[in-house]
C-alpha positions as CSV (number, residue, x, y, z in Angstrom):
1,M,168.9,-129.5,-58.3
2,S,169.2,-126.5,-60.6
3,Q,166.8,-128.0,-63.0
4,N,164.0,-127.8,-60.6
5,R,164.3,-124.0,-60.0
6,P,161.8,-121.8,-61.8
7,Q,163.1,-119.6,-64.5
8,I,162.5,-115.9,-64.2
9,S,162.1,-113.9,-67.3
10,P,164.4,-110.9,-67.8
11,A,161.4,-108.8,-68.5
12,A,159.7,-109.8,-65.3
13,A,162.8,-109.5,-63.1
14,P,162.7,-106.4,-60.8
15,S,165.1,-103.7,-61.6
16,H,167.4,-102.4,-58.9
17,S,168.1,-98.7,-58.6
18,G,171.0,-99.2,-56.3
19,R,169.1,-98.1,-53.2
20,R,168.4,-100.6,-50.5
21,R,164.7,-101.1,-49.9
22,H,163.5,-101.7,-46.3
23,A,161.2,-104.4,-45.5
24,A,157.6,-103.4,-45.3
25,S,156.2,-103.1,-41.8
26,A,154.0,-105.8,-40.6
27,R,151.7,-103.3,-38.8
28,P,149.0,-101.6,-40.9
29,N,148.8,-97.8,-41.4
30,W,145.9,-97.3,-38.9
31,T,148.1,-98.6,-36.1
32,R,150.8,-96.2,-36.7
33,R,148.3,-93.3,-36.9
34,A,146.8,-94.3,-33.6
35,G,150.1,-94.3,-31.9
36,L,150.8,-90.8,-33.2
37,V,147.5,-89.5,-31.9
38,G,148.0,-91.1,-28.5
39,G,151.3,-89.3,-28.2
40,V,149.8,-85.9,-28.9
41,V,147.0,-86.5,-26.4
42,S,149.5,-87.5,-23.7
43,A,151.6,-84.4,-24.4
44,I,148.4,-82.2,-24.0
45,A,147.5,-84.0,-20.8
46,L,150.9,-83.4,-19.3
47,G,150.8,-79.8,-20.3
48,G,147.4,-79.4,-18.7
49,A,148.6,-81.0,-15.5
50,G,151.6,-78.7,-15.3
51,A,149.6,-75.5,-16.0
52,P,148.2,-75.1,-12.4
53,A,151.7,-75.3,-11.0
54,L,152.9,-72.7,-13.5
55,A,149.9,-70.5,-12.7
56,D,150.5,-71.0,-8.9
57,N,154.1,-69.9,-9.2
58,H,153.4,-67.0,-11.6
59,G,154.5,-63.7,-10.1
60,R,156.1,-65.3,-7.0
61,P,159.7,-64.4,-6.2
62,D,160.5,-67.9,-5.0
63,A,159.4,-71.1,-6.7
64,S,159.7,-73.0,-3.4
65,T,156.1,-72.1,-2.4
66,P,154.1,-74.2,0.1
67,T,152.4,-75.9,-2.8
68,A,155.6,-76.6,-4.6
69,R,157.1,-78.2,-1.5
70,G,154.0,-80.4,-1.1
71,A,152.5,-78.3,1.8
72,A,148.8,-77.2,2.1
73,P,147.2,-76.3,-1.3
74,L,146.1,-72.7,-2.1
75,S,142.5,-73.4,-1.3
76,T,143.4,-74.4,2.2
77,A,145.4,-71.2,2.7
78,V,142.4,-69.1,1.5
79,T,140.1,-70.9,3.8
80,A,142.5,-70.2,6.7
81,R,142.6,-66.5,5.9
82,Q,138.8,-66.4,5.6
83,A,138.5,-68.0,9.1
84,S,141.0,-65.5,10.5
85,D,139.0,-62.6,9.0
86,A,135.8,-64.0,10.5
87,V,137.3,-64.2,13.9
88,A,138.6,-60.6,13.6
89,Q,135.2,-59.4,12.5
90,N,133.5,-61.2,15.4
91,A,135.9,-59.7,17.9
92,L,135.3,-56.2,16.4
93,A,131.5,-56.7,16.7
94,H,131.8,-57.7,20.4
95,T,134.0,-54.6,21.0
96,L,131.5,-52.3,19.4
97,A,128.6,-53.9,21.3
98,A,130.4,-53.5,24.6
99,A,131.2,-49.8,23.7
100,R,127.5,-49.1,23.0
101,E,126.4,-50.8,26.2
102,H,128.9,-48.8,28.2
103,A,127.7,-45.5,26.5
104,A,124.1,-46.4,27.3
105,T,124.9,-47.2,30.9
106,T,126.8,-44.0,31.3
107,A,124.0,-41.9,29.8
108,A,121.4,-43.6,32.0
109,A,123.5,-42.9,35.1
110,A,123.9,-39.3,34.1
111,A,120.2,-38.9,33.5
112,S,119.4,-40.5,36.9
113,A,121.9,-38.1,38.6
114,R,120.3,-35.1,36.9
115,H,116.8,-36.3,38.0
116,K,117.9,-36.8,41.6
117,A,119.5,-33.4,41.6
118,A,116.3,-31.8,40.2
119,V,114.2,-33.6,42.8
120,A,116.5,-32.5,45.6
121,A,116.5,-28.9,44.4
122,K,112.7,-28.9,44.2
123,A,112.4,-30.4,47.7
124,A,114.8,-27.7,49.0
125,K,112.8,-25.0,47.4
126,A,109.6,-26.4,48.9
127,R,111.2,-26.5,52.3
128,A,112.4,-22.9,52.0
129,T,108.9,-21.8,50.9
130,A,107.3,-23.7,53.8
131,T,109.8,-22.1,56.2
132,A,109.1,-18.6,54.9
133,L,105.3,-19.2,55.1
134,A,105.6,-20.5,58.6
135,A,107.6,-17.5,59.6
136,S,105.0,-15.2,58.0
137,R,102.2,-17.0,59.9
138,S,104.0,-16.7,63.2
139,A,104.5,-13.0,62.6
140,K,100.8,-12.6,61.9
141,R,99.8,-14.5,65.0
142,A,102.2,-12.4,67.1
143,K,100.5,-9.3,65.6
144,L,97.1,-10.6,66.3
145,T,98.0,-11.4,69.9
146,A,99.4,-7.9,70.4
147,T,96.2,-6.5,68.8
148,G,94.0,-8.5,71.1
149,S,95.9,-7.5,74.2
150,S,95.6,-3.8,73.3
151,S,91.8,-4.0,73.2
152,S,90.6,-2.4,76.4
153,S,87.0,-3.3,76.3
154,S,84.2,-5.1,74.3
155,S,82.8,-1.7,73.4
156,S,85.8,-0.8,71.3
157,S,85.5,-4.2,69.5
158,S,81.8,-3.4,68.9
159,A,82.7,-0.1,67.4
160,A,85.1,-1.8,65.0
161,A,82.5,-4.3,63.8
162,P,80.8,-3.4,60.5
163,S,77.2,-2.7,60.3
164,A,74.9,-5.6,59.7
165,S,73.6,-3.9,56.6
166,K,77.0,-3.8,54.9
167,V,77.7,-7.5,55.7
168,D,74.3,-8.5,54.6
169,K,74.6,-6.6,51.3
170,L,78.0,-8.1,50.7
171,I,76.9,-11.7,51.3
172,S,73.7,-11.2,49.3
173,F,75.7,-10.0,46.3
174,L,78.1,-12.9,46.5
175,K,75.4,-15.5,46.7
176,A,73.7,-13.9,43.7
177,Q,76.8,-14.8,41.7
178,I,76.7,-18.6,42.5
179,G,76.9,-20.7,39.4
180,K,78.6,-18.1,37.2
181,P,81.7,-19.5,35.4
182,Y,85.3,-18.9,36.3
183,V,87.1,-17.0,33.6
184,Y,90.7,-15.8,34.2
185,G,90.9,-12.0,34.4
186,A,87.1,-11.5,34.4
187,T,85.4,-9.1,36.9
188,G,81.8,-9.7,36.1
189,P,79.0,-9.4,35.7
190,S,78.6,-12.7,33.8
191,S,81.9,-14.4,34.9
192,Y,84.7,-13.9,37.4
193,D,88.1,-15.0,38.5
194,C,88.8,-15.2,42.3
195,S,90.1,-11.7,42.9
196,G,87.7,-10.2,40.3
197,L,84.8,-11.5,42.3
198,T,86.1,-10.1,45.6
199,Q,87.0,-6.7,44.1
200,T,83.5,-6.4,42.6
201,A,81.7,-7.6,45.7
202,Y,83.5,-5.2,48.1
203,A,82.9,-2.4,45.7
204,T,79.1,-2.8,46.3
205,V,79.7,-1.8,50.0
206,G,82.1,1.0,49.3
207,I,85.4,-0.7,49.8
208,S,88.0,-0.5,47.0
209,L,90.3,-3.5,46.7
210,P,93.4,-3.9,44.4
211,R,92.8,-6.1,41.3
212,T,94.9,-9.3,42.1
213,S,94.9,-11.7,45.0
214,Q,98.6,-10.9,45.6
215,E,97.8,-7.2,46.0
216,Q,94.7,-7.8,48.0
217,S,96.7,-9.9,50.5
218,T,98.6,-6.7,51.5
219,V,95.6,-4.7,52.7
220,G,93.4,-5.0,55.8
221,T,94.2,-6.3,59.3
222,P,95.3,-10.0,59.7
223,V,92.9,-12.1,61.8
224,S,93.1,-15.6,63.3
225,L,91.3,-18.4,61.5
226,N,89.7,-19.1,64.9
227,S,88.2,-15.6,65.1
228,L,86.7,-15.2,61.6
229,R,83.5,-13.3,61.0
230,A,81.4,-12.9,57.9
231,G,83.0,-10.6,55.3
232,D,86.6,-11.5,56.1
233,L,88.9,-12.2,53.2
234,L,90.6,-15.6,53.1
235,F,93.9,-16.2,51.4
236,W,95.9,-19.2,50.1
237,G,99.6,-18.5,49.9
238,G,101.8,-15.9,51.6
239,E,101.3,-12.2,52.1
240,G,102.1,-10.4,48.8
241,S,102.2,-13.8,47.0
242,A,98.7,-15.3,47.6
243,Y,97.5,-17.4,44.7
244,H,93.8,-17.5,45.7
245,V,91.3,-15.5,47.6
246,G,87.7,-16.1,48.9
247,V,85.2,-14.5,51.3
248,Y,84.1,-16.1,54.6
249,I,80.3,-16.0,54.8
250,G,79.8,-17.5,58.3
251,D,78.8,-20.9,59.6
252,G,82.3,-22.4,58.8
253,K,81.8,-21.7,55.0
254,Y,83.3,-19.5,52.3
255,L,82.4,-18.5,48.8
256,D,84.9,-18.2,45.9
257,A,85.5,-18.5,42.2
258,A,88.0,-21.3,42.2
259,N,88.9,-22.5,38.7
260,P,87.4,-23.2,35.2
261,S,86.1,-26.6,36.4
262,S,84.5,-25.0,39.6
263,P,82.2,-22.0,39.1
264,V,81.3,-19.6,41.8
265,G,80.0,-21.6,44.8
266,I,80.0,-22.2,48.6
267,K,82.4,-24.6,50.3
268,P,83.1,-25.6,53.9
269,L,86.5,-24.5,55.4
270,T,87.5,-28.1,55.7
271,Y,87.3,-28.5,51.9
272,S,90.5,-26.4,51.5
273,E,91.6,-24.7,54.6
274,P,93.0,-21.2,53.9
275,D,96.4,-20.2,55.1
276,W,95.3,-16.9,56.8
277,A,92.7,-14.1,56.7
278,V,92.4,-10.3,56.8
279,R,89.6,-8.0,57.8
280,V,88.6,-5.1,55.7
281,L,85.0,-4.4,56.9
C-alpha cells in the first residue's frame, strides 16, 4: 500500500509557519461585495423611514403624539384645522353681511321718517297759509260789505268813478306794451316785470304806486272780484305779501307781465283767477 503513494519532494513540500490557515471560501469575491452593499442600502432605507417620525416628534414635549400612537397623520390634522378656519370665516362673512343689511335698513327707515316729517311740516305750513289767506279775504269782504252799505246813493258812486279819459289812457298805454319781454326788476320802456309795468302805467295817469307787488297790495281800496271795473289792480297772494299783480281791463280780462316765458299780454280771468283786487282810480 505504501508503495503506491506518490512521493513529494522536500523542495516542493509547503512550508508551515505555525499559523493555521482557514479554508478558502467557496463564494467568489463579488458575492461578498454585493452583500456588503445590500447591507448599507438597507441601513440607509431604515434611516430614511425613521426620519419622518423623528421630524414629527422634533420640538414636542411628549413623544406620545397622535401619529406616534397610530392616530390620524399630520396631514389629516392640518386639513381639519383648515376646514375649521373656513367655517369660522364663513360665519364671520354672514355676520358682517347681516350687520350691513341691518345698517342699510335702519338708514332707509330714518330717511323715510325724515321725509314724512318734512312732508307733514310742509302740509302744515300750507294749511296755515291758506287759513291766514282765507281770514284776510273774509276781512276784506266784510270791509267791502260795510263800504257798500254806507253808500247812500248812486250819485256818490258816480262821483267816485274815474274819468273815462284816465281809464282809456291807462288801458291804451298797457296795450301798447303787449309783446314786450318780462325781465325781473325792469320798469320799461323795453321790458318789465309785473309791478314795474303797473307802476309805470299808473304813473301815466298821475297815480304813484310803490315799486313791488307786496307794497302795491297795501294801497287803494279793496273791491270784490264780482264788482271789478277797468283800471282795478288784481293781486295773487295776501295783503302785504302778494307775489304777482296785474290790471283788469274789462270784459273779464286782465293784462300783466307774468314771467320770462310769458311776455306782456292779455288773459281771461279764468286763466288764473286772482285772489283779490283794489281800486286806485
